[in-house]
TORPA-4810 file (N, C-alpha, C, O; in nm, 3 decimals):
<nodes>
NODE_1_-2.743_2.046_0.951_-2.758_2.120_0.862_-2.842_2.237_0.847_-2.821_2.358_0.839_M
NODE_2_-2.966_2.143_0.844_-3.117_2.275_0.918_-3.107_2.336_1.006_-3.165_2.444_1.003_I
NODE_3_-3.023_2.297_1.141_-2.998_2.398_1.258_-2.936_2.481_1.222_-2.961_2.595_1.261_L
NODE_4_-2.833_2.455_1.131_-2.686_2.533_1.113_-2.768_2.669_1.061_-2.760_2.782_1.110_F
NODE_5_-2.865_2.619_0.926_-2.905_2.721_0.843_-2.988_2.834_0.935_-2.985_2.955_0.915_M
NODE_6_-3.045_2.780_1.017_-3.164_2.864_1.093_-3.082_2.981_1.177_-3.139_3.085_1.210_L
NODE_7_-2.948_2.955_1.209_-2.818_3.016_1.290_-2.834_3.150_1.194_-2.872_3.260_1.235_I
NODE_8_-2.798_3.120_1.062_-2.749_3.228_1.000_-2.854_3.333_0.963_-2.974_3.307_0.959_L
NODE_9_-2.797_3.464_0.933_-2.913_3.572_0.910_-2.981_3.532_0.737_-2.958_3.425_0.681_D
NODE_10_-3.043_3.616_0.691_-3.110_3.585_0.558_-3.003_3.612_0.458_-2.977_3.522_0.377_D
NODE_11_-2.950_3.706_0.455_-2.823_3.723_0.360_-2.714_3.627_0.360_-2.658_3.601_0.253_V
NODE_12_-2.676_3.570_0.469_-2.587_3.458_0.477_-2.622_3.333_0.454_-2.551_3.238_0.421_S
NODE_13_-2.735_3.339_0.474_-2.809_3.177_0.440_-2.799_3.176_0.266_-2.751_3.096_0.186_R
NODE_14_-2.869_3.304_0.251_-2.884_3.317_0.101_-2.757_3.257_0.025_-2.753_3.157_-0.047_S
NODE_15_-2.660_3.337_0.057_-2.495_3.359_0.001_-2.459_3.168_0.001_-2.423_3.106_-0.099_K
NODE_16_-2.478_3.116_0.121_-2.424_3.022_0.141_-2.491_2.931_0.050_-2.435_2.859_-0.033_L
NODE_17_-2.610_2.940_0.071_-2.690_2.860_-0.035_-2.663_2.852_-0.170_-2.644_2.743_-0.224_S
NODE_18_-2.658_2.978_-0.242_-2.603_2.959_-0.390_-2.475_2.939_-0.393_-2.442_2.907_-0.507_Q
NODE_19_-2.363_2.944_-0.299_-2.240_2.884_-0.287_-2.285_2.714_-0.296_-2.255_2.643_-0.392_I
NODE_20_-2.348_2.676_-0.196_-2.354_2.509_-0.201_-2.414_2.489_-0.320_-2.358_2.393_-0.373_Y
NODE_21_-2.515_2.541_-0.400_-2.600_2.495_-0.505_-2.503_2.501_-0.613_-2.515_2.411_-0.696_D
NODE_22_-2.384_2.609_-0.636_-2.327_2.634_-0.741_-2.209_2.518_-0.723_-2.184_2.435_-0.811_L
NODE_23_-2.148_2.525_-0.606_-1.984_2.411_-0.613_-2.034_2.273_-0.558_-1.947_2.187_-0.568_Y
NODE_24_-2.180_2.218_-0.489_-2.169_2.106_-0.430_-2.117_1.996_-0.528_-2.060_1.903_-0.470_K
NODE_25_-2.124_1.989_-0.640_-2.069_1.881_-0.732_-1.952_1.905_-0.738_-1.885_1.801_-0.740_D
NODE_26_-1.891_1.999_-0.742_-1.722_2.002_-0.755_-1.672_1.965_-0.607_-1.573_1.891_-0.602_D
NODE_27_-1.731_2.009_-0.483_-1.661_1.990_-0.377_-1.678_1.835_-0.339_-1.589_1.783_-0.272_L
NODE_28_-1.793_1.758_-0.380_-1.803_1.637_-0.381_-1.686_1.562_-0.443_-1.609_1.494_-0.376_Y
NODE_29_-1.677_1.576_-0.568_-1.593_1.549_-0.648_-1.443_1.533_-0.607_-1.377_1.432_-0.631_R
NODE_30_-1.397_1.641_-0.544_-1.252_1.685_-0.493_-1.268_1.597_-0.365_-1.169_1.528_-0.341_K
NODE_31_-1.363_1.587_-0.286_-1.332_1.524_-0.165_-1.348_1.377_-0.211_-1.259_1.305_-0.167_A
NODE_32_-1.430_1.320_-0.281_-1.440_1.168_-0.328_-1.285_1.140_-0.406_-1.252_1.023_-0.389_Y
NODE_33_-1.202_1.204_-0.472_-1.096_1.206_-0.546_-0.986_1.158_-0.448_-0.903_1.070_-0.467_Y
NODE_34_-1.007_1.236_-0.338_-0.893_1.213_-0.237_-0.908_1.135_-0.149_-0.811_1.078_-0.099_I
NODE_35_-1.021_1.115_-0.111_-1.088_1.007_0.002_-1.114_0.859_-0.055_-1.086_0.759_0.010_L
NODE_36_-1.167_0.857_-0.174_-1.209_0.742_-0.241_-1.317_0.656_-0.125_-1.300_0.541_-0.085_K
NODE_37_-1.424_0.744_-0.086_-1.505_0.678_0.007_-1.630_0.777_0.011_-1.625_0.890_0.058_D
NODE_38_-1.726_0.726_-0.035_-1.857_0.826_-0.038_-1.921_0.874_0.077_-1.990_0.974_0.061_H
NODE_39_-1.914_0.821_0.203_-1.986_0.895_0.317_-1.854_0.935_0.371_-1.904_0.954_0.482_Q
NODE_40_-1.763_0.957_0.385_-1.642_1.046_0.446_-1.626_1.148_0.313_-1.547_1.237_0.341_L
NODE_41_-1.660_1.154_0.229_-1.689_1.268_0.083_-1.774_1.359_0.147_-1.734_1.473_0.174_A
NODE_42_-1.909_1.313_0.179_-2.034_1.376_0.231_-1.953_1.425_0.363_-1.929_1.545_0.356_Q
NODE_43_-1.916_1.378_0.451_-1.885_1.447_0.566_-1.791_1.570_0.569_-1.781_1.664_0.648_D
NODE_44_-1.716_1.530_0.435_-1.626_1.661_0.441_-1.685_1.764_0.391_-1.671_1.882_0.422_V
NODE_45_-1.770_1.704_0.292_-1.859_1.848_0.238_-1.940_1.919_0.329_-1.975_2.035_0.309_M
NODE_46_-1.970_1.853_0.428_-2.065_1.921_0.552_-1.945_2.000_0.621_-1.933_2.123_0.625_Q
NODE_47_-1.882_1.931_0.661_-1.789_2.031_0.738_-1.707_2.135_0.668_-1.679_2.235_0.734_S
NODE_48_-1.665_2.127_0.546_-1.645_2.257_0.447_-1.737_2.378_0.451_-1.707_2.497_0.461_A
NODE_49_-1.859_2.320_0.440_-1.980_2.416_0.429_-1.989_2.474_0.565_-2.022_2.593_0.562_I
NODE_50_-1.970_2.429_0.675_-1.986_2.482_0.761_-1.841_2.568_0.805_-1.846_2.649_0.898_I
NODE_51_-1.748_2.549_0.750_-1.603_2.640_0.727_-1.631_2.752_0.669_-1.625_2.869_0.706_K
NODE_52_-1.664_2.699_0.568_-1.704_2.824_0.458_-1.795_2.923_0.542_-1.758_3.040_0.555_I
NODE_53_-1.924_2.872_0.607_-1.994_2.988_0.664_-1.945_3.048_0.783_-2.010_3.138_0.835_S
NODE_54_-1.833_3.006_0.833_-1.738_3.098_0.899_-1.673_3.227_0.836_-1.659_3.335_0.894_N
NODE_55_-1.647_3.204_0.745_-1.573_3.271_0.622_-1.635_3.346_0.524_-1.564_3.388_0.433_H
NODE_56_-1.781_3.376_0.523_-1.818_3.444_0.420_-1.792_3.554_0.405_-1.811_3.595_0.290_L
NODE_57_-1.754_3.623_0.474_-1.705_3.775_0.451_-1.612_3.783_0.391_-1.578_3.900_0.374_H
NODE_58_-1.531_3.690_0.336_-1.410_3.660_0.244_-1.432_3.649_0.120_-1.340_3.654_0.038_R
NODE_59_-1.581_3.630_0.079_-1.629_3.583_-0.059_-1.740_3.743_-0.107_-1.849_3.788_-0.072_I
NODE_60_-1.655_3.773_-0.181_-1.739_3.916_-0.255_-1.797_3.855_-0.380_-1.898_3.921_-0.405_D
NODE_61_-1.783_3.765_-0.466_-1.851_3.699_-0.581_-1.867_3.559_-0.558_-1.786_3.474_-0.522_E
NODE_62_-1.995_3.552_-0.589_-2.016_3.390_-0.564_-1.971_3.300_-0.685_-1.905_3.198_-0.665_I
NODE_63_-2.003_3.332_-0.787_-1.976_3.285_-0.921_-1.854_3.314_-0.988_-1.860_3.363_-1.101_D
NODE_64_-1.725_3.287_-0.925_-1.589_3.353_-0.972_-1.505_3.223_-0.935_-1.534_3.139_-0.850_S
NODE_65_-1.378_3.227_-1.030_-1.267_3.148_-1.026_-1.199_3.159_-0.863_-1.142_3.065_-0.808_V
NODE_66_-1.215_3.256_-0.819_-1.138_3.285_-0.703_-1.206_3.223_-0.605_-1.156_3.140_-0.529_R
NODE_67_-1.351_3.267_-0.602_-1.439_3.151_-0.476_-1.433_3.013_-0.503_-1.445_2.942_-0.404_T
NODE_68_-1.415_2.949_-0.627_-1.439_2.799_-0.696_-1.272_2.750_-0.597_-1.249_2.646_-0.536_K
NODE_69_-1.186_2.868_-0.615_-1.070_2.773_-0.574_-1.066_2.753_-0.452_-1.026_2.645_-0.411_A
NODE_70_-1.116_2.878_-0.342_-1.136_2.900_-0.206_-1.212_2.806_-0.151_-1.179_2.765_-0.040_Y
NODE_71_-1.327_2.754_-0.215_-1.399_2.637_-0.152_-1.360_2.508_-0.219_-1.439_2.414_-0.220_V
NODE_72_-1.245_2.502_-0.274_-1.215_2.360_-0.331_-1.082_2.354_-0.223_-1.046_2.243_-0.182_L
NODE_73_-1.014_2.473_-0.180_-0.921_2.444_-0.115_-0.941_2.389_0.004_-0.872_2.304_0.060_T
NODE_74_-1.103_2.478_0.063_-1.123_2.412_0.210_-1.125_2.274_0.201_-1.064_2.202_0.280_I
NODE_75_-1.208_2.225_0.088_-1.274_2.080_0.081_-1.120_2.009_0.067_-1.104_1.908_0.134_V
NODE_76_-1.027_2.047_-0.001_-0.894_1.960_0.009_-0.790_1.955_0.084_-0.689_1.887_0.063_K
NODE_77_-0.815_2.042_0.192_-0.747_2.040_0.337_-0.823_1.962_0.408_-0.772_1.869_0.471_N
NODE_78_-0.917_1.978_0.410_-1.010_1.902_0.494_-0.997_1.737_0.498_-0.996_1.656_0.591_L
NODE_79_-0.987_1.725_0.346_-0.993_1.552_0.283_-0.872_1.512_0.335_-0.856_1.399_0.380_A
NODE_80_-0.753_1.625_0.331_-0.629_1.564_0.347_-0.603_1.526_0.515_-0.538_1.431_0.560_I
NODE_81_-0.657_1.606_0.571_-0.688_1.600_0.721_-0.739_1.459_0.746_-0.675_1.369_0.800_D
NODE_82_-0.863_1.452_0.701_-0.891_1.311_0.706_-0.850_1.197_0.682_-0.876_1.095_0.747_V
NODE_83_-0.768_1.210_0.566_-0.662_1.111_0.501_-0.559_1.068_0.619_-0.511_0.957_0.638_T
NODE_84_-0.539_1.181_0.688_-0.414_1.127_0.762_-0.463_1.122_0.912_-0.367_1.125_0.989_R
NODE_85_-0.563_1.116_0.963_-0.586_1.063_1.074_-0.640_0.942_1.073_-0.641_0.870_1.172_K
NODE_86_-0.710_0.898_0.916_-0.722_0.773_0.874_-0.604_0.684_0.879_-0.605_0.580_0.946_K
NODE_87_-0.502_0.722_0.811_-0.379_0.660_0.795_-0.312_0.640_0.969_-0.281_0.528_1.010_A
NODE_88_-0.300_0.747_1.044_-0.245_0.734_1.185_-0.351_0.640_1.268_-0.316_0.588_1.374_Y
NODE_89_-0.473_0.621_1.220_-0.544_0.495_1.318_-0.520_0.375_1.250_-0.521_0.271_1.316_Q
NODE_90_-0.493_0.372_1.093_-0.462_0.235_1.061_-0.311_0.195_1.086_-0.288_0.075_1.094_D
NODE_91_-0.212_0.278_1.097_-0.082_0.236_1.152_-0.086_0.184_1.284_-0.028_0.080_1.316_Q
NODE_92_-0.182_0.282_1.392_-0.177_0.247_1.506_-0.212_0.102_1.540_-0.157_0.031_1.624_K
NODE_93_-0.324_0.067_1.450_-0.421_-0.058_1.436_-0.278_-0.180_1.382_-0.257_-0.286_1.440_K
NODE_94_-0.215_-0.142_1.288_-0.098_-0.253_1.209_-0.020_-0.255_1.328_0.008_-0.368_1.365_I
NODE_95_0.035_-0.135_1.419_0.143_-0.161_1.506_0.080_-0.238_1.615_0.158_-0.327_1.648_S
NODE_96_-0.007_-0.240_1.672_-0.082_-0.306_1.790_-0.066_-0.476_1.760_-0.010_-0.561_1.828_S
NODE_97_-0.146_-0.489_1.619_-0.123_-0.636_1.580_0.026_-0.673_1.527_0.061_-0.791_1.536_H
NODE_98_0.114_-0.581_1.474_0.259_-0.610_1.478_0.317_-0.690_1.611_0.356_-0.805_1.630_D
NODE_99_0.305_-0.577_1.691_0.305_-0.614_1.857_0.274_-0.743_1.900_0.357_-0.813_1.959_N
NODE_100_0.176_-0.774_1.877_0.092_-0.918_1.919_0.174_-1.042_1.840_0.206_-1.151_1.886_A
NODE_101_0.196_-0.990_1.707_0.232_-1.150_1.658_0.406_-1.131_1.679_0.485_-1.212_1.632_S
NODE_102_0.434_-1.048_1.732_0.586_-1.043_1.749_0.609_-1.135_1.874_0.705_-1.213_1.882_Y
NODE_103_0.523_-1.122_1.963_0.578_-1.179_2.104_0.496_-1.321_2.089_0.547_-1.418_2.146_I
NODE_104_0.393_-1.339_2.027_0.356_-1.498_1.979_0.478_-1.565_1.918_0.476_-1.688_1.928_N
NODE_105_0.573_-1.518_1.865_0.665_-1.613_1.795_0.777_-1.660_1.913_0.818_-1.613_2.019_L
NODE_106_0.806_-1.803_1.816_0.909_-1.859_1.914_1.055_-1.803_1.930_1.124_-1.842_2.024_K
NODE_107_1.096_-1.722_1.851_1.202_-1.628_1.902_1.200_-1.504_1.945_1.263_-1.404_1.913_D
NODE_108_1.099_-1.530_2.039_1.060_-1.372_2.103_1.140_-1.254_2.126_1.099_-1.143_2.092_E
NODE_109_1.298_-1.278_2.206_1.410_-1.197_2.235_1.413_-1.084_2.092_1.381_-0.966_2.076_E
NODE_110_1.464_-1.186_2.009_1.523_-1.127_1.890_1.446_-1.046_1.793_1.484_-0.951_1.725_M
NODE_111_1.306_-1.112_1.800_1.203_-1.024_1.708_1.166_-0.912_1.777_1.146_-0.813_1.707_L
NODE_112_1.143_-0.898_1.954_1.140_-0.790_2.021_1.222_-0.726_1.979_1.175_-0.642_1.904_V
NODE_113_1.339_-0.719_1.989_1.460_-0.612_1.953_1.453_-0.576_1.826_1.497_-0.462_1.806_E
NODE_114_1.420_-0.623_1.748_1.428_-0.593_1.576_1.302_-0.493_1.553_1.282_-0.406_1.467_D
NODE_115_1.212_-0.547_1.680_1.083_-0.434_1.655_1.091_-0.331_1.719_1.017_-0.236_1.692_W
NODE_116_1.207_-0.325_1.844_1.213_-0.202_1.868_1.285_-0.112_1.803_1.268_0.010_1.810_M
NODE_117_1.390_-0.185_1.721_1.501_-0.082_1.655_1.414_-0.017_1.528_1.447_0.095_1.489_I
NODE_118_1.308_-0.082_1.466_1.239_-0.067_1.371_1.133_0.080_1.427_1.114_0.181_1.359_D
NODE_119_1.094_0.063_1.522_0.995_0.148_1.622_1.088_0.268_1.652_1.045_0.383_1.663_K
NODE_120_1.232_0.229_1.665_1.322_0.356_1.709_1.320_0.447_1.569_1.289_0.566_1.573_E
NODE_121_1.355_0.383_1.448_1.404_0.422_1.320_1.274_0.481_1.294_1.285_0.603_1.287_K
NODE_122_1.164_0.444_1.277_1.047_0.536_1.250_1.003_0.641_1.302_0.941_0.730_1.244_T
NODE_123_1.038_0.637_1.435_1.039_0.787_1.526_1.122_0.880_1.510_1.101_1.001_1.514_F
NODE_124_1.242_0.812_1.488_1.390_0.925_1.446_1.309_0.991_1.306_1.289_1.112_1.292_E
NODE_125_1.271_0.895_1.213_1.266_0.960_1.089_1.139_1.066_1.095_1.150_1.172_1.035_L
NODE_126_1.014_1.033_1.173_0.920_1.102_1.185_0.978_1.225_1.244_0.958_1.324_1.173_N
NODE_127_1.048_1.250_1.359_1.080_1.340_1.442_1.174_1.442_1.301_1.146_1.560_1.281_K
NODE_128_1.270_1.374_1.227_1.338_1.464_1.123_1.242_1.501_0.994_1.286_1.571_0.903_C
NODE_129_1.109_1.451_0.994_1.021_1.497_0.887_0.943_1.602_0.949_0.902_1.697_0.883_I
NODE_130_0.918_1.588_1.087_0.831_1.711_1.191_0.935_1.856_1.198_0.919_1.967_1.250_S
NODE_131_1.046_1.792_1.119_1.143_1.954_1.129_1.139_2.033_1.035_1.160_2.155_1.034_K
NODE_132_1.098_1.934_0.921_1.093_2.043_0.785_0.968_2.110_0.784_0.870_2.095_0.857_L
NODE_133_1.001_2.222_0.643_0.861_2.299_0.633_0.732_2.234_0.633_0.725_2.115_0.600_K
NODE_134_0.628_2.300_0.667_0.500_2.217_0.645_0.493_2.182_0.492_0.447_2.071_0.464_K
NODE_135_0.531_2.259_0.399_0.523_2.210_0.242_0.572_2.089_0.213_0.512_1.991_0.167_S
NODE_136_0.751_2.108_0.263_0.779_1.978_0.245_0.737_1.847_0.323_0.739_1.735_0.273_H
NODE_137_0.693_1.882_0.477_0.641_1.752_0.508_0.531_1.703_0.422_0.529_1.587_0.379_A
NODE_138_0.437_1.792_0.395_0.323_1.742_0.342_0.345_1.636_0.179_0.288_1.532_0.147_E
NODE_139_0.437_1.707_0.115_0.458_1.644_0.003_0.515_1.531_-0.015_0.514_1.473_-0.124_I
NODE_140_0.594_1.468_0.135_0.661_1.374_0.119_0.539_1.271_0.221_0.525_1.151_0.195_I
NODE_141_0.484_1.318_0.298_0.379_1.200_0.349_0.278_1.171_0.220_0.226_1.059_0.225_Y
NODE_142_0.237_1.260_0.097_0.153_1.243_0.009_0.204_1.138_-0.052_0.138_1.035_-0.049_L
NODE_143_0.347_1.139_-0.130_0.412_1.084_-0.174_0.474_0.952_-0.133_0.491_0.856_-0.208_R
NODE_144_0.504_0.957_-0.015_0.567_0.834_0.033_0.484_0.764_0.155_0.510_0.649_0.191_Y
NODE_145_0.398_0.830_0.206_0.312_0.739_0.349_0.197_0.697_0.251_0.181_0.575_0.243_F
NODE_146_0.113_0.777_0.173_-0.020_0.799_0.113_0.012_0.682_-0.011_-0.068_0.596_-0.048_E
NODE_147_0.141_0.704_-0.060_0.181_0.643_-0.197_0.092_0.692_-0.318_0.048_0.612_-0.401_E
NODE_148_0.070_0.821_-0.325_0.014_0.890_-0.431_0.110_0.928_-0.533_0.210_0.997_-0.512_L
NODE_149_0.072_0.876_-0.655_0.122_0.934_-0.800_0.152_1.083_-0.817_0.082_1.170_-0.765_T
NODE_150_0.235_1.103_-0.875_0.262_1.266_-0.886_0.164_1.309_-0.949_0.138_1.411_-0.887_I
NODE_151_0.067_1.299_-1.056_-0.026_1.349_-1.081_-0.144_1.368_-0.986_-0.208_1.473_-0.974_N
NODE_152_-0.170_1.219_-0.899_-0.274_1.261_-0.810_-0.240_1.368_-0.678_-0.325_1.415_-0.602_E
NODE_153_-0.104_1.391_-0.674_-0.050_1.512_-0.569_-0.073_1.625_-0.678_-0.094_1.726_-0.611_I
NODE_154_-0.079_1.653_-0.787_-0.102_1.766_-0.836_-0.221_1.811_-0.860_-0.247_1.929_-0.882_S
NODE_155_-0.312_1.710_-0.856_-0.461_1.747_-0.835_-0.492_1.775_-0.674_-0.572_1.861_-0.636_E
NODE_156_-0.432_1.707_-0.603_-0.467_1.749_-0.455_-0.451_1.893_-0.401_-0.526_1.963_-0.334_I
NODE_157_-0.308_1.917_-0.459_-0.243_2.065_-0.415_-0.301_2.163_-0.533_-0.302_2.285_-0.513_L
NODE_158_-0.346_2.109_-0.649_-0.371_2.232_-0.707_-0.267_2.292_-0.812_-0.282_2.395_-0.876_G
NODE_159_-0.155_2.202_-0.815_-0.023_2.263_-0.917_0.028_2.189_-1.005_0.002_2.070_-0.991_I
NODE_160_0.105_2.222_-1.112_0.129_2.141_-1.204_0.209_2.008_-1.176_0.272_2.008_-1.070_K
NODE_161_0.216_1.903_-1.247_0.285_1.787_-1.213_0.426_1.796_-1.216_0.486_1.710_-1.152_S
NODE_162_0.506_1.898_-1.286_0.672_1.937_-1.296_0.664_2.003_-1.157_0.738_1.952_-1.073_N
NODE_163_0.613_2.074_-1.129_0.641_2.168_-0.989_0.609_2.075_-0.875_0.654_2.107_-0.764_H
NODE_164_0.524_1.944_-0.889_0.550_1.861_-0.771_0.686_1.783_-0.773_0.758_1.770_-0.674_V
NODE_165_0.711_1.738_-0.888_0.848_1.668_-0.872_0.967_1.769_-0.829_1.065_1.742_-0.761_S
NODE_166_0.936_1.880_-0.881_1.051_1.979_-0.801_1.061_1.992_-0.648_1.155_1.996_-0.569_V
NODE_167_0.906_1.996_-0.635_0.874_2.031_-0.467_0.941_1.874_-0.399_1.011_1.878_-0.297_K
NODE_168_0.912_1.753_-0.461_0.963_1.648_-0.389_1.084_1.635_-0.362_1.124_1.612_-0.248_I
NODE_169_1.167_1.651_-0.472_1.333_1.647_-0.485_1.401_1.783_-0.371_1.508_1.785_-0.310_N
NODE_170_1.315_1.861_-0.375_1.352_1.985_-0.253_1.309_1.900_-0.102_1.398_1.895_-0.018_R
NODE_171_1.221_1.858_-0.081_1.182_1.776_0.024_1.267_1.681_0.072_1.312_1.672_0.187_A
NODE_172_1.287_1.605_-0.031_1.403_1.492_-0.021_1.566_1.567_0.019_1.652_1.519_0.092_I
NODE_173_1.569_1.672_-0.042_1.709_1.724_-0.015_1.688_1.755_0.142_1.762_1.707_0.228_T
NODE_174_1.605_1.822_0.164_1.591_1.901_0.304_1.591_1.739_0.441_1.659_1.721_0.543_A
NODE_175_1.495_1.663_0.384_1.495_1.542_0.469_1.668_1.499_0.458_1.722_1.506_0.569_L
NODE_176_1.724_1.474_0.390_1.849_1.443_0.397_1.916_1.477_0.477_1.977_1.405_0.557_R
NODE_177_1.918_1.630_0.468_1.996_1.733_0.552_1.944_1.715_0.690_2.031_1.726_0.777_Q
NODE_178_1.821_1.688_0.731_1.775_1.672_0.859_1.839_1.533_0.947_1.885_1.525_1.061_E
NODE_179_1.819_1.437_0.845_1.860_1.305_0.865_2.022_1.321_0.923_2.052_1.290_1.038_V
NODE_180_2.129_1.380_0.813_2.214_1.414_0.862_2.259_1.460_0.983_2.375_1.448_1.025_S
NODE_181_2.151_1.523_1.051_2.196_1.609_1.152_2.162_1.506_1.282_2.196_1.537_1.396_N
NODE_182_2.098_1.392_1.255_2.027_1.344_1.373_2.097_1.247_1.417_2.119_1.155_1.337_N
NODE_183_2.151_1.237_1.550_2.227_1.112_1.595_2.182_0.991_1.584_2.267_0.903_1.567_E
NODE_184_2.108_0.970_1.586_2.043_0.840_1.571_2.111_0.769_1.461_2.172_0.663_1.474_Y
NODE_185_2.097_0.827_1.368_2.160_0.788_1.221_2.313_0.820_1.186_2.370_0.835_1.078_F
NODE_186_2.364_0.824_1.340_2.522_0.824_1.285_2.576_0.957_1.276_2.699_0.953_1.267_G
NODE_187_2.535_1.055_1.276_2.620_1.137_1.278_2.584_1.279_1.378_2.464_1.283_1.407_R
NODE_188_2.654_1.372_1.424_2.644_1.468_1.532_2.535_1.487_1.509_2.477_1.440_1.411_K
NODE_189_2.472_1.577_1.616_2.324_1.618_1.613_2.394_1.751_1.575_2.513_1.781_1.578_S
NODE_190_2.277_1.827_1.534_2.307_1.966_1.489_2.241_2.057_1.631_2.126_2.054_1.674_H
NODE_191_2.312_2.105_1.660_2.299_2.188_1.787_2.310_2.375_1.746_2.408_2.438_1.707_V
NODE_192_2.202_2.411_1.768_2.171_2.551_1.721_2.221_2.653_1.805_2.201_2.771_1.776_G
</nodes>
């Protein structure tokens, strides 16, 4: 961080320092609320400061609701990215462990077949989710993969709880449509 501060000109350094001093507690709380890990929250704060420094030209007034929302959005998005990456890495660990335990069991052939079917279902479902709008995929991820409550999602996305519920319903409807168009799940594939 010190080396980074040496690179900026005096005006930018002063502006970034003021932003950091004013919002550091809010940035940490937001990151920690999402990540539930002190070290990861600090890492996200550092990444956010670097990202903010690259976009200082977008900040006119330092002490404003708009600036606060902007810097908190950056932290929120970075924290969500870290959460996704961590969940993906955890899933890979679980998958490799599940794979090993299936192979070690007595009735290997049946279990391996079941495991392959589960993997294929998961792959096809992820394929369907990836075809959704980004906002739909994000809300499904937070609700069903991260198992966050509606209030937690509301806090992360910065929207009202009832709006979160509406977004979840719309995302599920869109996902059902994608699943119904997917060959694997028993219906004709949708060809554009």
